[in-house]
N, C-alpha and C positions, 0 to 999 in steps of 0.2 A: 804733397807726401809727407807720411808721418814715420817720424824716425824712432824706433825701439830699441833699447839694447838687450831685452829679453823678449821671448815669446815668439809667435808665429813668424813676425814680420821683422826684418832686419835689414835698414835702408831701403823700404819699400818692395823688396823681394822676398818672397816667401822662403824660409830656410830649408824644405825640401828642395825646392829648384834649384839653391844653390848645391845641395849636397848632391843630387842628380847630376848637375853640370859638371862636378868634379869627378864624377865616377866614369865619365865618358872616356873611351881611348883615345890615342892621339892620331892626329890627321895625317892622311895619306901623303900629304905634303912633305912629310920628314922624309919618308923615301926618296921622292923628287929631289930633295935639297941634299941628300946625302949621295945619290948619285951624281947630281951634277956639280957638286965641291969635292968630288973625290974620295969619298968617306964609303964605309962599307955596307953599300946598299942592301947585301942580301941578309946581314944583321938586322938592319932597319926593317925590311919586309917580315923577318921572322918576328921581331918585336910587336910590329901592328898586328901580326895574324894573331898572336897570343893575347895581345889586351883585347882585341875584338871578341875573340872567343869567350875571354872571362867577362866581359862587359855583357855578353849575352845572357851568360849564365848568373850575374850578380845584378845587374840593373833591375830586374823586376822584385827580386828581395829588397833591394833599398828602398824601392818606390813602395813597397807594401810596408815595410819599416819606418819610413818617414810620413806616410798618410795620416793626415788627420781629420 
């Protein structure tokens, strides 16, 4: 594995892949945890829905901007 501090690869994983992975919405398990632990699962469901809708709109843009 090549390690570079700059450029396309950082610790063997391409930078665009890292950016794309960080742009993903949270997992539905957050809703399950909120419900099981007595949290406000309605708010968790709304947050997950908004994040997923935003990801649908922004992920293609992020992938285009980071494509090399």
